[in-house]
C-alpha positions in Angstrom: 6.6 -20.0 -5.9 4.7 -23.2 -4.9 1.3 -23.3 -4.8 1.1 -22.8 -1.1 3.2 -19.7 -1.6 0.7 -18.7 -4.1 -2.1 -18.9 -1.5 -0.6 -17.3 0.9 0.2 -14.6 -1.6 -3.2 -14.2 -2.6 -4.7 -14.1 0.8 -2.2 -11.5 2.4 -2.9 -9.2 -0.8 -6.5 -9.0 -0.5 -6.3 -8.8 3.5 -3.8 -6.1 3.5 -5.5 -4.1 0.7 -8.3 -3.8 2.7 -6.9 -2.3 5.7 -6.7 1.3 4.5 -10.5 1.5 4.1 -11.3 0.2 6.9 -8.6 2.6 8.9 -10.2 5.5 7.2 -13.5 4.8 8.3 -12.5 4.0 12.0 -10.9 7.3 11.7 -13.7 9.0 10.5 -15.8 7.5 13.0 -13.9 9.1 15.9 -11.2 6.5 16.7 -7.7 8.5 17.2 -4.9 6.6 15.7 -2.9 5.4 18.6 -6.2 3.9 20.0 -6.7 2.2 16.6 -3.8 0.9 16.2 -3.9 -0.6 19.6 -7.5 -2.0 19.6 -7.0 -3.9 16.2 -3.4 -5.4 17.7 -5.2 -6.6 21.1 -7.9 -8.5 19.0 -5.3 -9.8 17.3 -3.0 -10.8 19.7 -6.1 -12.8 21.7 -7.2 -14.7 18.6 -3.6 -15.6 17.6 -2.6 -16.7 21.4 -5.5 -18.9 21.7 -5.2 -20.7 18.6 -1.1 -21.3 19.7 -2.0 -22.3 23.2 -4.7 -24.8 22.2 -2.1 -25.9 19.6 0.7 -26.4 22.5 3.2 -24.4 20.6 3.7 -21.4 23.1 6.6 -23.1 24.6 8.9 -22.8 21.3 8.7 -19.0 22.4 11.6 -19.5 25.2 14.5 -17.9 24.3 13.1 -15.6 21.6 12.0 -12.9 23.6 14.8 -10.5 22.1 13.9 -10.9 18.3 10.0 -10.8 18.9 10.4 -7.4 20.5 12.3 -6.4 17.5 9.7 -8.0 15.2 6.8 -6.0 17.5 8.6 -2.9 17.1 9.2 -2.9 13.3 6.0 -4.9 11.9 3.5 -3.8 14.7 4.2 -1.1 17.1 5.8 1.8 14.9 4.0 1.1 11.5 0.3 0.9 12.6 -0.1 3.8 14.6 2.1 5.7 11.3 -0.3 4.6 8.8 -3.1 5.9 10.7 -1.7 9.2 11.4 -1.0 9.1 7.9 -4.5 8.6 6.7 -5.5 11.8 8.8 -3.7 13.8 5.7 -3.8 11.2 2.8 -6.5 9.3 0.8 -6.5 5.7 1.8 -6.1 4.7 -1.6 -2.6 7.0 -1.8 -1.6 5.4 1.8 -1.9 2.3 -0.2 0.4 3.0 -2.8 3.0 4.5 -0.9 3.2 1.2 1.5 4.4 -0.2 -1.9 7.8 0.9 -1.1 8.5 -1.4 1.3 10.5 -3.7 -1.2 12.6 -1.0 -2.3 13.8 -0.5 1.4 14.8 -4.3 1.6 16.7 -4.1 -1.6 18.7 -1.0 0.3 19.1 -3.1 3.8 20.1 -6.2 2.1 23.4 -4.6 0.8 24.2 -4.8 4.5 22.4 -7.5 6.1 21.0 -10.0 3.6 23.0 -11.4 0.7 20.1 -13.7 -0.4 17.4 -10.6 -0.8 19.9 -8.3 -2.8 18.3 -7.4 -6.3 19.7 -8.0 -9.6 18.9 -8.2 -13.0 14.9 -7.9 -13.5 14.2 -7.9 -10.1 16.4 -4.4 -9.8 14.7 -3.3 -12.7 11.3 -3.7 -11.2 12.8 -2.3 -7.9 13.8 0.8 -9.9 10.6 1.2 -12.0 8.5 0.6 -8.5 10.5 3.6 -6.9 9.9 5.5 -10.1 5.9 4.9 -9.5 5.9 6.3 -5.7 8.1 9.5 -6.8 5.4 9.6 -9.6 3.0 9.9 -6.6 4.4 12.0 -4.4 5.5 14.3 -6.7 2.2 15.0 -8.8 -0.8 14.1 -6.0 0.9 15.7 -2.5 3.5 18.0 -3.4 3.2 21.4 -2.5 0.7 20.3 0.3 2.2 20.4 3.7 -0.2 18.2 5.2 -0.5 15.9 2.6 3.6 15.6 2.6 3.4 15.0 6.6 0.9 12.3 6.0 2.8 10.7 3.1 6.3 10.9 5.0 4.2 9.1 7.9 3.1 6.3 5.3 6.6 5.9 4.0 8.1 5.3 7.4 5.9 2.6 8.1 6.7 1.1 4.6 10.7 1.2 5.7 9.1 -0.6 9.2 7.5 -3.3 7.1 11.1 -3.8 5.1 12.9 -4.5 8.4 10.0 -6.5 10.3 10.3 -9.4 7.5 14.2 -9.4 7.7 13.9 -10.0 11.5 11.3 -12.8 11.0 13.6 -14.7 8.5 16.6 -14.6 9.9 15.7 -15.4 13.8 11.8 -16.2 14.2 11.2 -18.4 10.8 11.3 -21.7 12.5 8.1 -20.9 14.8 4.7 -21.4 14.4 3.3 -18.5 13.2 0.6 -18.6 15.6 2.7 -18.5 18.4 5.4 -16.0 16.8 2.6 -13.4 15.8 0.6 -13.6 18.4 3.3 -12.9 21.0 4.6 -10.2 18.8 1.2 -8.5 18.8 1.0 -8.8 22.7 4.4 -7.1 23.1 3.2 -4.5 20.8 0.0 -4.2 22.5 1.9 -3.5 25.7 4.1 -1.0 24.0 0.9 0.9 22.9 -1.0 0.9 25.7 0.0 4.3 27.2 -0.5 6.0 24.2 -3.4 4.6 23.5 -5.3 5.1 27.3 -3.6 8.8 26.9 -5.7 9.4 23.9 -8.8 7.5 24.0 -12.0 8.4 21.9 -13.8 11.7 23.1 -17.4 9.8 22.7 -18.4 6.7 21.7 -17.3 5.5 17.9 -19.7 4.8 15.1 -21.0 1.7 14.7 -19.0 1.4 11.2 -16.2 2.5 13.2 -16.3 -0.6 15.7 -17.0 -2.8 12.8 -13.9 -1.6 11.2 -11.7 -2.2 13.9 -13.3 -5.7 14.4 -12.4 -6.8 10.9 -8.8 -4.9 11.3 -8.2 -7.4 14.2 -9.4 -10.6 13.1 -8.7 -10.7 9.4 -6.4 -8.3 8.5 -4.0 -8.7 11.4 -4.8 -12.1 12.8 -5.3 -14.2 9.7 -3.5 -12.2 7.5 0.0 -12.2 9.6 -0.3 -15.8 10.5 -0.4 -16.3 6.3 2.3 -13.5 6.0 4.9 -15.6 8.1 4.1 -18.7 6.1 4.7 -16.7 3.0 8.3 -15.3 4.2 9.2 -19.2 4.8 8.0 -19.9 1.4 9.9 -17.3 -0.6 11.9 -14.9 1.6 11.5 -11.4 2.6 11.9 -9.4 -0.5 9.6 -11.6 -2.6 6.9 -12.0 0.3 6.8 -8.1 0.3 5.6 -8.1 -3.3 2.2 -8.3 -1.8 2.7 -4.5 -0.9 2.4 -3.9 -4.8 -0.6 -5.7 -5.4 -2.3 -4.6 -1.9 -3.2 -0.8 -3.6 -5.2 -2.2 -6.4 -7.6 -3.8 -3.7 -7.3 -0.5 -1.7 -7.9 1.8 -4.9 -11.1 -0.1 -5.7 -12.3 -0.2 -2.0 -11.7 3.1 -1.7 -13.4 4.2 -5.0 -16.6 2.1 -4.2 -17.2 3.1 -0.5 -15.2 6.3 0.0 -15.9 7.8 -3.5 -12.2 8.5 -3.8 -10.4 9.7 -7.0 -7.0 9.4 -7.4 -5.5 12.2 -9.4 -3.0 11.5 -12.2 0.1 11.0 -9.9 -1.7 8.1 -8.0 -2.8 6.5 -11.7 0.7 6.4 -13.0 2.4 5.4 -9.7 0.2 2.7 -9.5 0.9 1.7 -13.2 4.7 1.6 -12.4 4.2 -0.1 -9.5 2.1 -2.9 -11.0 5.0 -3.2 -13.4 7.9 -3.2 -11.0 6.0 -6.0 -9.1 6.3 -8.3 -12.4 9.9 -7.9 -12.9 10.7 -7.9 -8.8 8.9 -11.5 -9.4 11.1 -12.6 -11.9 8.4 -12.2 -14.4 7.1 -15.3 -12.8 3.2 -16.4 -12.5 1.4 -19.6 -11.8 0.4 -21.2 -15.0 -3.4 -21.1 -14.5 -3.0 -17.0 -14.4 -0.8 -16.9 -17.6 -3.2 -19.3 -19.7 -5.9 -17.2 -18.5 -4.2 -13.8 -19.3 -3.4 -15.1 -22.8 -6.9 -16.1 -23.5 -7.9 -12.7 -22.8 -5.2 -11.4 -25.3 -6.6 -13.7 -27.5 -10.2 -12.8 -27.2 -9.2 -8.9 -27.4 -7.0 -9.5 -30.8 -9.7 -11.6 -32.4 -12.5 -9.2 -31.6 -14.0 -7.0 -33.9 -11.8 -3.8 -33.8 -9.0 -5.9 -31.7 -5.4 -5.1 -32.6 
């Protein structure tokens, strides 16, 4: 991975780790799932289309409507409401961990649609470890509770969509400026979700926290994050780009514990550890040299500290 890829990876991992907290706050503040998804999409579309128009890159979208529409459905219009529906039944941290199943779906889809993304060796081992982590999470933390199983199923459906979207982008839209392709996709998704949003608007004025959450979701977690995600896919491919979904749960769990006082159960802890291990192998064990040097120094400090081993 190049330095540019690692920067994009860090930005996307952070910005896509925060939505689960923000979605939970907005839902608790009186915003229905479909209206929440539509609101953040409209904000993101407005920002990116304005930037694309000022840069003069919208003309490149001619002749790409079919694939822009397919990407909008798979990456935005379907998964955004599914995650919001899921978070009505499960904690934000659990939702983020379940989304980490997306690279596993990429590996399955690659068997038929993309030979370059097929997993083998260390990557295959990482994907297997990751799916064991997801199984541990679902089996221990939500098994036996129908409403939570429903929420988990909705989030896993979103994870599948997140596997399809990047594959479409890589094969048919990766040559476009991300501001144009993502802005147009968000606009198409907003049009698709508008009837659902208008059919179920908030019953009363949402709380101030909910409104601020929508603003942050639209500007940062949607507009900015999608631009960096498009750049990351161009650099490393769909499969490796989706490894961000392995890192996002770390941010989401920390945010949920700090702000919402969530306390993940034993299945979530075990699942998170297995998913993080899977991410390491899925990336072929590669990390930038500054990170490996930093980790080596930490290990050395622990080893030579009193009581260290």
